N, CA, C and O atoms as CSV, one atom per row, in Angstrom:
chain,resi,resn,atom,element,x,y,z
A,1,GLN,N,N,0.885,-1.367,-0.213
A,1,GLN,CA,C,-0.048,-0.136,0.075
A,1,GLN,C,C,0.762,1.501,0.272
A,1,GLN,O,O,1.492,1.868,1.193
A,2,VAL,N,N,0.460,2.016,-0.558
A,2,VAL,CA,C,1.063,3.746,-0.973
A,2,VAL,C,C,0.302,4.744,-0.195
A,2,VAL,O,O,-0.885,4.499,0.020
A,3,GLN,N,N,0.701,5.580,0.151
A,3,GLN,CA,C,0.015,6.532,0.542
A,3,GLN,C,C,0.921,8.005,0.566
A,3,GLN,O,O,1.946,8.365,1.146
A,4,LEU,N,N,-0.180,8.736,-0.528
A,4,LEU,CA,C,0.586,10.247,-0.729
A,4,LEU,C,C,0.102,11.300,-0.198
A,4,LEU,O,O,-1.105,11.523,-0.298
A,5,VAL,N,N,0.945,12.161,0.475
A,5,VAL,CA,C,0.268,13.363,0.645
A,5,VAL,C,C,0.933,14.519,0.197
A,5,VAL,O,O,2.069,14.855,0.530
A,6,GLU,N,N,0.041,15.221,-0.710
A,6,GLU,CA,C,0.326,16.283,-1.142
A,6,GLU,C,C,0.339,18.149,-0.622
A,6,GLU,O,O,-0.723,18.633,-0.229
A,7,SER,N,N,1.478,18.934,-0.677
A,7,SER,CA,C,1.188,20.323,-0.107
A,7,SER,C,C,1.937,20.988,-0.770
A,7,SER,O,O,2.741,20.469,-1.543
A,8,GLY,N,N,1.795,22.640,-0.554
A,8,GLY,CA,C,1.987,23.451,-1.292
A,8,GLY,C,C,1.149,24.183,-1.525
A,8,GLY,O,O,1.529,25.354,-1.504
A,9,GLY,N,N,-0.186,23.992,-1.819
A,9,GLY,CA,C,-0.863,24.539,-2.770
A,9,GLY,C,C,-1.473,25.733,-2.185
A,9,GLY,O,O,-1.270,25.635,-0.975
A,10,GLY,N,N,-2.210,26.964,-2.463
A,10,GLY,CA,C,-2.287,28.130,-2.144
A,10,GLY,C,C,-2.593,28.857,-2.732
A,10,GLY,O,O,-2.536,28.532,-3.918
A,11,LEU,N,N,-3.146,30.363,-2.462
A,11,LEU,CA,C,-3.502,31.464,-3.668
A,11,LEU,C,C,-2.561,32.424,-3.990
A,11,LEU,O,O,-1.995,33.143,-3.167
A,12,VAL,N,N,-2.395,32.437,-5.183
A,12,VAL,CA,C,-0.828,33.427,-5.952
A,12,VAL,C,C,-1.477,33.942,-6.895
A,12,VAL,O,O,-2.309,33.333,-7.567
A,13,GLN,N,N,-1.102,35.322,-7.062
A,13,GLN,CA,C,-1.183,36.456,-8.281
A,13,GLN,C,C,-0.981,35.478,-9.505
A,13,GLN,O,O,-0.346,34.428,-9.406
A,14,ALA,N,N,-1.623,35.949,-10.749
A,14,ALA,CA,C,-1.282,35.569,-11.929
A,14,ALA,C,C,0.559,36.028,-11.863
A,14,ALA,O,O,1.044,37.023,-11.326
A,15,GLY,N,N,1.327,34.842,-12.654
A,15,GLY,CA,C,2.347,35.376,-12.964
A,15,GLY,C,C,3.466,34.696,-11.637
A,15,GLY,O,O,4.636,34.336,-11.759
A,16,GLY,N,N,2.731,34.700,-10.602
A,16,GLY,CA,C,3.280,33.856,-9.109
A,16,GLY,C,C,3.955,32.603,-9.352
A,16,GLY,O,O,4.109,32.196,-10.504
A,17,SER,N,N,4.253,32.144,-8.627
A,17,SER,CA,C,5.048,30.641,-8.471
A,17,SER,C,C,4.180,29.894,-7.104
A,17,SER,O,O,3.514,30.425,-6.215
A,18,LEU,N,N,4.504,28.473,-7.366
A,18,LEU,CA,C,3.985,27.588,-5.861
A,18,LEU,C,C,4.824,26.703,-6.388
A,18,LEU,O,O,5.093,26.522,-7.575
A,19,ARG,N,N,5.317,26.036,-5.216
A,19,ARG,CA,C,6.170,24.486,-5.090
A,19,ARG,C,C,4.938,23.668,-4.874
A,19,ARG,O,O,4.195,23.957,-3.936
A,20,LEU,N,N,4.624,22.528,-5.779
A,20,LEU,CA,C,3.766,21.556,-4.945
A,20,LEU,C,C,4.673,20.104,-4.256
A,20,LEU,O,O,5.347,19.710,-5.208
A,21,SER,N,N,4.880,19.425,-3.361
A,21,SER,CA,C,5.542,18.260,-3.015
A,21,SER,C,C,4.398,17.031,-2.918
A,21,SER,O,O,3.195,17.211,-2.723
A,22,CYS,N,N,4.928,16.014,-3.062
A,22,CYS,CA,C,3.824,14.853,-2.464
A,22,CYS,C,C,4.846,13.918,-2.077
A,22,CYS,O,O,5.755,13.478,-2.780
A,23,ALA,N,N,4.644,13.725,-1.136
A,23,ALA,CA,C,5.461,12.528,0.214
A,23,ALA,C,C,4.827,11.175,-0.147
A,23,ALA,O,O,3.620,11.000,-0.317
A,24,ALA,N,N,5.821,10.206,-0.246
A,24,ALA,CA,C,5.221,8.980,-0.629
A,24,ALA,C,C,5.469,8.015,0.517
A,24,ALA,O,O,6.618,7.723,0.849
A,25,PHE,N,N,4.361,7.503,1.142
A,25,PHE,CA,C,5.282,6.282,2.187
A,25,PHE,C,C,4.132,4.810,1.782
A,25,PHE,O,O,2.994,4.532,1.404
A,26,ALA,N,N,5.505,4.194,2.220
A,26,ALA,CA,C,5.199,2.899,1.701
A,26,ALA,C,C,6.109,1.902,2.486
A,26,ALA,O,O,7.121,2.304,3.059
A,27,ARG,N,N,5.726,0.591,2.498
A,27,ARG,CA,C,6.310,-0.421,3.054
A,27,ARG,C,C,7.497,-0.920,2.478
A,27,ARG,O,O,8.529,-1.238,3.069
A,28,THR,N,N,7.243,-0.962,1.201
A,28,THR,CA,C,8.253,-1.763,0.342
A,28,THR,C,C,9.170,-0.327,-0.354
A,28,THR,O,O,9.131,0.806,0.125
A,29,SER,N,N,10.074,-0.806,-1.753
A,29,SER,CA,C,10.628,0.162,-2.366
A,29,SER,C,C,9.750,1.279,-2.819
A,29,SER,O,O,8.557,1.006,-2.947
A,30,LEU,N,N,10.216,2.711,-3.131
A,30,LEU,CA,C,9.454,3.199,-4.068
A,30,LEU,C,C,10.027,3.447,-5.214
A,30,LEU,O,O,10.185,4.634,-5.497
A,31,ASN,N,N,10.490,2.410,-6.174
A,31,ASN,CA,C,10.559,2.867,-7.080
A,31,ASN,C,C,9.952,2.700,-8.474
A,31,ASN,O,O,10.157,1.951,-9.429
A,32,TYR,N,N,9.105,3.724,-8.192
A,32,TYR,CA,C,7.840,3.720,-9.442
A,32,TYR,C,C,7.883,5.151,-10.266
A,32,TYR,O,O,8.622,6.134,-10.211
A,33,ALA,N,N,6.700,4.776,-11.078
A,33,ALA,CA,C,6.582,5.982,-11.890
A,33,ALA,C,C,5.623,6.835,-11.100
A,33,ALA,O,O,4.855,6.246,-10.338
A,34,MET,N,N,5.558,8.437,-11.204
A,34,MET,CA,C,4.683,8.972,-10.454
A,34,MET,C,C,4.216,10.360,-11.859
A,34,MET,O,O,4.896,10.810,-12.782
A,35,GLY,N,N,3.028,10.609,-11.491
A,35,GLY,CA,C,2.463,11.967,-12.417
A,35,GLY,C,C,1.871,12.945,-11.365
A,35,GLY,O,O,1.665,12.693,-10.178
A,36,TRP,N,N,1.608,14.243,-12.098
A,36,TRP,CA,C,0.949,14.556,-11.620
A,36,TRP,C,C,-0.680,15.509,-12.386
A,36,TRP,O,O,-0.722,16.338,-13.296
A,37,PHE,N,N,-1.562,15.047,-11.719
A,37,PHE,CA,C,-2.870,15.465,-12.706
A,37,PHE,C,C,-3.617,16.740,-12.137
A,37,PHE,O,O,-3.050,16.996,-11.075
A,38,ARG,N,N,-4.500,17.540,-12.330
A,38,ARG,CA,C,-5.201,18.338,-11.944
A,38,ARG,C,C,-6.237,18.309,-12.618
A,38,ARG,O,O,-6.229,17.929,-13.789
A,39,GLN,N,N,-7.746,18.866,-11.745
A,39,GLN,CA,C,-8.647,19.161,-11.787
A,39,GLN,C,C,-9.645,20.335,-11.544
A,39,GLN,O,O,-10.159,20.419,-10.428
A,40,ALA,N,N,-10.006,21.388,-12.657
A,40,ALA,CA,C,-10.388,22.588,-12.300
A,40,ALA,C,C,-12.164,22.158,-12.080
A,40,ALA,O,O,-12.619,21.030,-12.273
A,41,PRO,N,N,-12.758,23.057,-11.751
A,41,PRO,CA,C,-14.352,23.009,-11.260
A,41,PRO,C,C,-15.137,23.139,-12.478
A,41,PRO,O,O,-15.099,24.067,-13.286
A,42,GLY,N,N,-16.077,21.766,-12.515
A,42,GLY,CA,C,-16.741,21.541,-13.509
A,42,GLY,C,C,-16.112,20.700,-14.753
A,42,GLY,O,O,-16.849,20.425,-15.700
A,43,LYS,N,N,-14.857,20.325,-14.748
A,43,LYS,CA,C,-13.956,19.897,-15.597
A,43,LYS,C,C,-13.787,18.545,-15.238
A,43,LYS,O,O,-13.971,18.123,-14.096
A,44,GLU,N,N,-13.355,17.700,-16.431
A,44,GLU,CA,C,-12.188,15.917,-16.127
A,44,GLU,C,C,-11.523,16.700,-15.608
A,44,GLU,O,O,-11.511,17.930,-15.593
A,45,ARG,N,N,-10.607,15.501,-14.905
A,45,ARG,CA,C,-8.813,15.601,-14.581
A,45,ARG,C,C,-8.425,15.331,-15.506
A,45,ARG,O,O,-8.842,14.400,-16.196
A,46,GLU,N,N,-7.277,16.271,-15.846
A,46,GLU,CA,C,-6.030,16.136,-16.938
A,46,GLU,C,C,-4.754,16.376,-16.918
A,46,GLU,O,O,-4.140,17.401,-16.622
A,47,PHE,N,N,-4.304,15.061,-17.352
A,47,PHE,CA,C,-2.621,15.624,-17.010
A,47,PHE,C,C,-1.950,16.635,-17.065
A,47,PHE,O,O,-2.267,17.588,-17.776
A,48,VAL,N,N,-0.846,16.605,-16.285
A,48,VAL,CA,C,-0.119,18.233,-15.918
A,48,VAL,C,C,1.424,17.264,-16.131
A,48,VAL,O,O,2.241,17.577,-16.997
A,49,ALA,N,N,1.575,16.392,-15.442
A,49,ALA,CA,C,2.958,16.097,-15.974
A,49,ALA,C,C,3.551,14.688,-15.376
A,49,ALA,O,O,2.998,14.300,-14.346
A,50,ALA,N,N,4.491,13.970,-15.841
A,50,ALA,CA,C,4.830,12.441,-15.348
A,50,ALA,C,C,6.378,12.639,-15.575
A,50,ALA,O,O,6.895,13.404,-16.389
A,51,ILE,N,N,6.959,11.869,-14.768
A,51,ILE,CA,C,8.465,11.507,-14.466
A,51,ILE,C,C,8.869,9.699,-14.014
A,51,ILE,O,O,8.202,9.020,-13.234
A,52,SER,N,N,10.054,9.266,-14.717
A,52,SER,CA,C,9.875,8.033,-14.349
A,52,SER,C,C,10.573,8.165,-13.181
A,52,SER,O,O,11.108,9.129,-12.635
A,53,TRP,N,N,10.404,6.381,-12.756
A,53,TRP,CA,C,11.522,6.231,-11.762
A,53,TRP,C,C,13.076,6.678,-11.470
A,53,TRP,O,O,13.266,6.404,-10.286
A,54,SER,N,N,13.686,6.969,-11.756
A,54,SER,CA,C,15.212,7.601,-12.487
A,54,SER,C,C,15.126,9.230,-13.164
A,54,SER,O,O,16.156,9.855,-13.414
A,55,GLY,N,N,14.145,9.632,-13.339
A,55,GLY,CA,C,13.824,10.794,-13.735
A,55,GLY,C,C,14.427,11.233,-15.422
A,55,GLY,O,O,14.390,12.357,-15.922
A,56,GLY,N,N,14.806,10.332,-15.868
A,56,GLY,CA,C,15.217,10.129,-17.237
A,56,GLY,C,C,14.357,10.322,-18.262
A,56,GLY,O,O,14.664,10.900,-19.305
A,57,SER,N,N,13.283,9.862,-18.015
A,57,SER,CA,C,11.765,10.367,-18.661
A,57,SER,C,C,11.138,11.377,-18.186
A,57,SER,O,O,11.118,11.404,-16.956
A,58,ILE,N,N,10.514,12.386,-18.817
A,58,ILE,CA,C,9.578,13.207,-18.323
A,58,ILE,C,C,8.578,14.099,-19.162
A,58,ILE,O,O,9.182,15.070,-19.617
A,59,GLU,N,N,7.410,14.084,-19.467
A,59,GLU,CA,C,6.722,14.459,-20.117
A,59,GLU,C,C,5.885,15.378,-19.414
A,59,GLU,O,O,5.631,15.276,-18.214
A,60,TYR,N,N,5.295,16.619,-20.457
A,60,TYR,CA,C,4.523,17.887,-19.519
A,60,TYR,C,C,3.307,17.817,-20.743
A,60,TYR,O,O,3.484,17.560,-21.934
A,61,ALA,N,N,2.078,18.120,-20.074
A,61,ALA,CA,C,0.716,18.763,-20.975
A,61,ALA,C,C,1.390,19.943,-21.846
A,61,ALA,O,O,2.389,20.582,-21.517
A,62,ASP,N,N,0.681,20.088,-22.952
A,62,ASP,CA,C,1.181,21.361,-23.686
A,62,ASP,C,C,0.946,22.632,-22.882
A,62,ASP,O,O,1.738,23.563,-22.733
A,63,SER,N,N,-0.449,22.488,-22.322
A,63,SER,CA,C,-0.400,24.145,-21.378
A,63,SER,C,C,0.608,24.417,-20.337
A,63,SER,O,O,0.826,25.528,-19.855
A,64,VAL,N,N,1.065,23.576,-20.099
A,64,VAL,CA,C,2.476,24.066,-18.809
A,64,VAL,C,C,3.549,24.104,-19.371
A,64,VAL,O,O,4.305,24.932,-18.861
A,65,LYS,N,N,4.034,23.466,-20.366
A,65,LYS,CA,C,5.508,23.679,-21.281
A,65,LYS,C,C,5.593,24.992,-20.754
A,65,LYS,O,O,4.902,26.007,-20.853
A,66,GLY,N,N,6.989,24.578,-19.966
A,66,GLY,CA,C,7.999,26.316,-20.365
A,66,GLY,C,C,7.816,26.803,-19.056
A,66,GLY,O,O,8.741,27.362,-18.466
A,67,ARG,N,N,6.616,26.630,-18.510
A,67,ARG,CA,C,6.102,26.478,-16.982
A,67,ARG,C,C,6.669,26.492,-15.993
A,67,ARG,O,O,7.416,27.179,-15.296
A,68,PHE,N,N,5.789,24.887,-16.095
A,68,PHE,CA,C,6.100,24.004,-15.015
A,68,PHE,C,C,7.456,22.730,-15.172
A,68,PHE,O,O,7.923,22.243,-16.202
A,69,THR,N,N,7.824,22.460,-13.698
A,69,THR,CA,C,8.934,21.794,-13.842
A,69,THR,C,C,8.681,20.126,-12.764
A,69,THR,O,O,8.724,20.271,-11.542
A,70,ILE,N,N,8.540,19.292,-13.094
A,70,ILE,CA,C,8.588,18.311,-12.200
A,70,ILE,C,C,9.431,17.344,-12.074
A,70,ILE,O,O,9.615,16.677,-13.092
A,71,SER,N,N,10.264,16.925,-10.717
A,71,SER,CA,C,11.504,16.444,-10.665
A,71,SER,C,C,10.962,15.605,-8.842
A,71,SER,O,O,9.968,15.805,-8.144
A,72,ARG,N,N,12.145,14.700,-8.657
A,72,ARG,CA,C,11.430,14.023,-8.049
A,72,ARG,C,C,13.227,13.675,-7.007
A,72,ARG,O,O,14.330,13.753,-7.549
A,73,ASP,N,N,13.027,13.355,-5.671
A,73,ASP,CA,C,13.972,13.326,-4.727
A,73,ASP,C,C,13.969,11.628,-4.106
A,73,ASP,O,O,13.576,11.442,-2.954
A,74,ASN,N,N,14.310,10.761,-4.734
A,74,ASN,CA,C,14.221,9.136,-4.274
A,74,ASN,C,C,14.715,9.132,-2.998
A,74,ASN,O,O,14.013,8.508,-2.202
A,75,ALA,N,N,15.850,9.708,-2.494
A,75,ALA,CA,C,16.202,9.514,-1.216
A,75,ALA,C,C,14.525,9.925,0.128
A,75,ALA,O,O,14.037,9.338,1.093
A,76,LYS,N,N,14.306,10.878,-0.427
A,76,LYS,CA,C,13.172,11.801,0.782
A,76,LYS,C,C,12.017,11.432,0.183
A,76,LYS,O,O,11.106,12.260,0.187
A,77,ASN,N,N,11.788,10.060,-0.488
A,77,ASN,CA,C,10.675,9.803,-1.557
A,77,ASN,C,C,9.649,10.470,-1.676
A,77,ASN,O,O,8.529,10.055,-1.378
A,78,THR,N,N,10.008,12.041,-2.311
A,78,THR,CA,C,9.133,12.916,-2.697
A,78,THR,C,C,9.125,13.346,-3.863
A,78,THR,O,O,10.259,13.292,-4.338
A,79,VAL,N,N,8.086,13.909,-4.825
A,79,VAL,CA,C,8.096,14.311,-6.220
A,79,VAL,C,C,7.745,15.533,-5.807
A,79,VAL,O,O,7.418,15.764,-4.643
A,80,TYR,N,N,7.801,16.724,-7.065
A,80,TYR,CA,C,7.790,18.406,-6.846
A,80,TYR,C,C,7.369,18.587,-8.335
A,80,TYR,O,O,7.678,18.082,-9.414
A,81,LEU,N,N,6.387,19.694,-7.814
A,81,LEU,CA,C,6.178,20.028,-9.130
A,81,LEU,C,C,6.104,21.630,-8.955
A,81,LEU,O,O,5.111,22.167,-8.465
A,82,GLN,N,N,7.251,22.363,-9.402
A,82,GLN,CA,C,7.876,23.618,-9.747
A,82,GLN,C,C,6.631,24.669,-10.734
A,82,GLN,O,O,6.656,24.474,-11.949
A,83,MET,N,N,6.098,25.217,-10.455
A,83,MET,CA,C,4.958,25.919,-10.961
A,83,MET,C,C,5.316,27.752,-11.068
A,83,MET,O,O,5.089,28.618,-10.224
A,84,ASN,N,N,5.955,27.880,-12.460
A,84,ASN,CA,C,6.011,29.475,-12.655
A,84,ASN,C,C,5.264,29.986,-13.685
A,84,ASN,O,O,4.906,29.392,-14.703
A,85,SER,N,N,4.941,31.679,-13.207
A,85,SER,CA,C,4.713,32.341,-14.645
A,85,SER,C,C,3.185,31.352,-14.337
A,85,SER,O,O,2.833,30.577,-15.227
A,86,LEU,N,N,2.362,31.455,-13.054
A,86,LEU,CA,C,0.996,30.923,-13.330
A,86,LEU,C,C,-0.024,31.300,-13.481
A,86,LEU,O,O,-0.300,32.216,-12.706
A,87,LYS,N,N,-1.165,30.893,-14.479
A,87,LYS,CA,C,-2.277,32.001,-15.257
A,87,LYS,C,C,-3.480,31.437,-14.059
A,87,LYS,O,O,-3.390,30.513,-13.250
A,88,PRO,N,N,-4.356,32.186,-14.266
A,88,PRO,CA,C,-5.738,31.692,-13.550
A,88,PRO,C,C,-6.470,30.281,-13.889
A,88,PRO,O,O,-7.075,29.456,-13.204
A,89,GLU,N,N,-6.046,30.415,-15.628
A,89,GLU,CA,C,-6.606,28.751,-15.731
A,89,GLU,C,C,-5.823,27.997,-15.487
A,89,GLU,O,O,-5.806,27.076,-16.305
A,90,ASP,N,N,-4.904,27.899,-14.483
A,90,ASP,CA,C,-4.249,26.656,-13.409
A,90,ASP,C,C,-4.770,26.584,-12.440
A,90,ASP,O,O,-4.253,25.910,-11.549
A,91,THR,N,N,-5.769,27.124,-12.265
A,91,THR,CA,C,-6.790,27.605,-11.088
A,91,THR,C,C,-7.085,25.708,-11.210
A,91,THR,O,O,-7.459,25.170,-12.252
A,92,ALA,N,N,-6.813,24.965,-9.911
A,92,ALA,CA,C,-7.669,23.544,-9.774
A,92,ALA,C,C,-7.450,23.201,-8.817
A,92,ALA,O,O,-6.974,23.922,-7.940
A,93,ILE,N,N,-7.781,21.749,-8.654
A,93,ILE,CA,C,-6.840,20.640,-7.660
A,93,ILE,C,C,-5.874,20.146,-8.360
A,93,ILE,O,O,-5.792,19.902,-9.564
A,94,TYR,N,N,-4.732,19.945,-7.007
A,94,TYR,CA,C,-3.512,19.077,-8.193
A,94,TYR,C,C,-3.214,17.726,-7.504
A,94,TYR,O,O,-2.853,17.887,-6.338
A,95,TYR,N,N,-3.259,16.623,-7.850
A,95,TYR,CA,C,-3.298,15.488,-7.476
A,95,TYR,C,C,-1.332,14.736,-7.898
A,95,TYR,O,O,-0.682,14.906,-8.930
A,96,CYS,N,N,-1.125,14.323,-7.229
A,96,CYS,CA,C,-0.040,13.205,-7.389
A,96,CYS,C,C,-0.765,12.064,-7.423
A,96,CYS,O,O,-1.878,11.902,-6.924
A,97,ALA,N,N,0.297,10.776,-8.398
A,97,ALA,CA,C,-0.065,9.564,-8.356
A,97,ALA,C,C,0.830,8.903,-8.448
A,97,ALA,O,O,1.961,9.385,-8.509
A,98,ALA,N,N,0.575,7.456,-8.492
A,98,ALA,CA,C,1.851,6.624,-8.437
A,98,ALA,C,C,1.411,5.446,-8.619
A,98,ALA,O,O,0.471,4.914,-8.029
A,99,ASP,N,N,2.322,4.846,-9.738
A,99,ASP,CA,C,2.019,3.296,-10.298
A,99,ASP,C,C,3.047,2.408,-10.294
A,99,ASP,O,O,3.853,2.289,-11.217
A,100,THR,N,N,3.045,1.601,-8.994
A,100,THR,CA,C,4.069,1.012,-8.619
A,100,THR,C,C,4.582,-0.237,-9.474
A,100,THR,O,O,5.503,-0.977,-9.129
A,101,ARG,N,N,3.780,-0.356,-10.730
A,101,ARG,CA,C,3.969,-1.442,-11.103
A,101,ARG,C,C,4.737,-1.341,-12.635
A,101,ARG,O,O,5.104,-2.262,-13.365
A,102,MET,N,N,4.838,0.226,-12.844
A,102,MET,CA,C,6.033,0.492,-14.273
A,102,MET,C,C,6.793,1.542,-13.412
A,102,MET,O,O,6.488,1.974,-12.300
A,103,TYR,N,N,7.897,1.858,-14.229
A,103,TYR,CA,C,9.221,2.311,-14.578
A,103,TYR,C,C,8.710,4.152,-14.779
A,103,TYR,O,O,9.238,5.191,-14.383
A,104,TYR,N,N,7.339,3.845,-15.653
A,104,TYR,CA,C,7.000,5.237,-16.405
A,104,TYR,C,C,5.782,5.023,-16.945
A,104,TYR,O,O,5.549,4.082,-17.704
A,105,SER,N,N,4.859,5.961,-16.554
A,105,SER,CA,C,3.557,5.654,-16.910
A,105,SER,C,C,2.601,6.636,-17.769
A,105,SER,O,O,1.382,6.635,-17.938
A,106,GLY,N,N,3.696,7.526,-18.273
A,106,GLY,CA,C,3.000,8.613,-18.736
A,106,GLY,C,C,1.636,9.219,-18.725
A,106,GLY,O,O,1.067,9.074,-17.644
A,107,LYS,N,N,1.005,9.814,-19.575
A,107,LYS,CA,C,-0.194,10.969,-19.099
A,107,LYS,C,C,-1.747,10.185,-19.029
A,107,LYS,O,O,-2.748,10.832,-18.722
A,108,ASN,N,N,-1.796,8.963,-19.299
A,108,ASN,CA,C,-3.072,8.306,-18.605
A,108,ASN,C,C,-3.573,7.970,-17.476
A,108,ASN,O,O,-3.276,6.872,-17.006
A,109,PRO,N,N,-4.239,8.635,-16.954
A,109,PRO,CA,C,-4.793,8.838,-15.608
A,109,PRO,C,C,-4.924,6.764,-14.803
A,109,PRO,O,O,-4.576,6.341,-13.701
A,110,GLU,N,N,-5.422,6.193,-15.741
A,110,GLU,CA,C,-5.789,5.022,-15.681
A,110,GLU,C,C,-5.013,4.247,-15.269
A,110,GLU,O,O,-5.345,3.338,-14.508
A,111,ALA,N,N,-3.578,4.473,-15.762
A,111,ALA,CA,C,-2.552,3.753,-15.183
A,111,ALA,C,C,-1.908,3.842,-13.707
A,111,ALA,O,O,-0.969,3.108,-13.399
A,112,TYR,N,N,-2.296,4.499,-13.080
A,112,TYR,CA,C,-2.022,4.847,-11.694
A,112,TYR,C,C,-2.937,4.428,-10.938
A,112,TYR,O,O,-4.151,4.621,-10.990
A,113,GLU,N,N,-1.983,3.531,-9.848
A,113,GLU,CA,C,-3.034,3.019,-9.101
A,113,GLU,C,C,-2.878,3.827,-7.520
A,113,GLU,O,O,-3.472,3.367,-6.544
A,114,HIS,N,N,-1.985,5.109,-7.415
A,114,HIS,CA,C,-2.419,5.522,-6.024
A,114,HIS,C,C,-2.255,6.917,-6.670
A,114,HIS,O,O,-1.521,7.433,-7.512
A,115,TRP,N,N,-3.704,7.430,-5.560
A,115,TRP,CA,C,-3.572,8.668,-5.420
A,115,TRP,C,C,-3.645,9.672,-4.495
A,115,TRP,O,O,-4.276,9.208,-3.546
A,116,GLY,N,N,-3.360,10.703,-4.291
A,116,GLY,CA,C,-3.357,11.673,-2.937
A,116,GLY,C,C,-4.460,12.272,-2.610
A,116,GLY,O,O,-5.407,12.134,-3.385
A,117,GLN,N,N,-4.581,12.809,-1.811
A,117,GLN,CA,C,-5.819,13.704,-1.694
A,117,GLN,C,C,-6.444,14.965,-2.387
A,117,GLN,O,O,-7.624,15.315,-2.399
A,118,GLY,N,N,-4.965,15.762,-3.161
A,118,GLY,CA,C,-5.433,16.682,-3.692
A,118,GLY,C,C,-4.707,17.865,-2.617
A,118,GLY,O,O,-4.798,17.841,-1.390
A,119,THR,N,N,-4.037,18.799,-3.373
A,119,THR,CA,C,-4.016,20.302,-3.162
A,119,THR,C,C,-4.635,21.509,-3.573
A,119,THR,O,O,-4.842,21.410,-4.782
A,120,GLN,N,N,-4.994,22.506,-3.178
A,120,GLN,CA,C,-5.687,23.261,-3.778
A,120,GLN,C,C,-4.809,24.439,-4.797
A,120,GLN,O,O,-3.711,24.685,-4.297
A,121,VAL,N,N,-5.043,25.118,-5.962
A,121,VAL,CA,C,-4.367,25.637,-6.234
A,121,VAL,C,C,-5.229,26.652,-6.736
A,121,VAL,O,O,-6.186,26.304,-7.427
A,122,THR,N,N,-4.979,28.180,-6.424
A,122,THR,CA,C,-5.804,29.148,-7.007
A,122,THR,C,C,-5.115,30.113,-7.532
A,122,THR,O,O,-4.429,30.585,-6.626
A,123,VAL,N,N,-4.938,30.628,-8.448
A,123,VAL,CA,C,-4.464,31.838,-9.086
A,123,VAL,C,C,-5.033,33.060,-9.563
A,123,VAL,O,O,-5.009,33.165,-10.789
A,124,SER,N,N,-5.654,34.228,-8.789
A,124,SER,CA,C,-5.865,35.448,-9.656
A,124,SER,C,C,-5.636,36.141,-10.163
A,124,SER,O,O,-4.442,36.329,-10.393
A,125,SER,N,N,-6.207,36.640,-10.468
A,125,SER,CA,C,-5.934,37.814,-11.882
A,125,SER,C,C,-5.757,38.943,-11.699
A,125,SER,O,O,-5.578,39.702,-12.652
């Protein structure tokens, strides 16, 4: 069983930055694929970014390329999402997800077994 706990969300003005963290807790080795997704009010959950266990494979949604950076620190069992140049349309609940079966899982949310509770990000104009 894997427990994921997100933190770092909040209220920020357009153009500002936030750094989200996702701490993973498990009994066994935590070498697995991780991803960030988000869900805005009235919209479906959408892919934001994904990273492989080693960090060698990374993918971003077109809407966040050049502004967001995903990274991980396996020694701390933590994945990060650095969000710069935030826009009002980035407002959403952000979820981290883990797939313990794969090295890299990409943008398909159905590939991920475990999900955090989410953290709210609100960007004001």
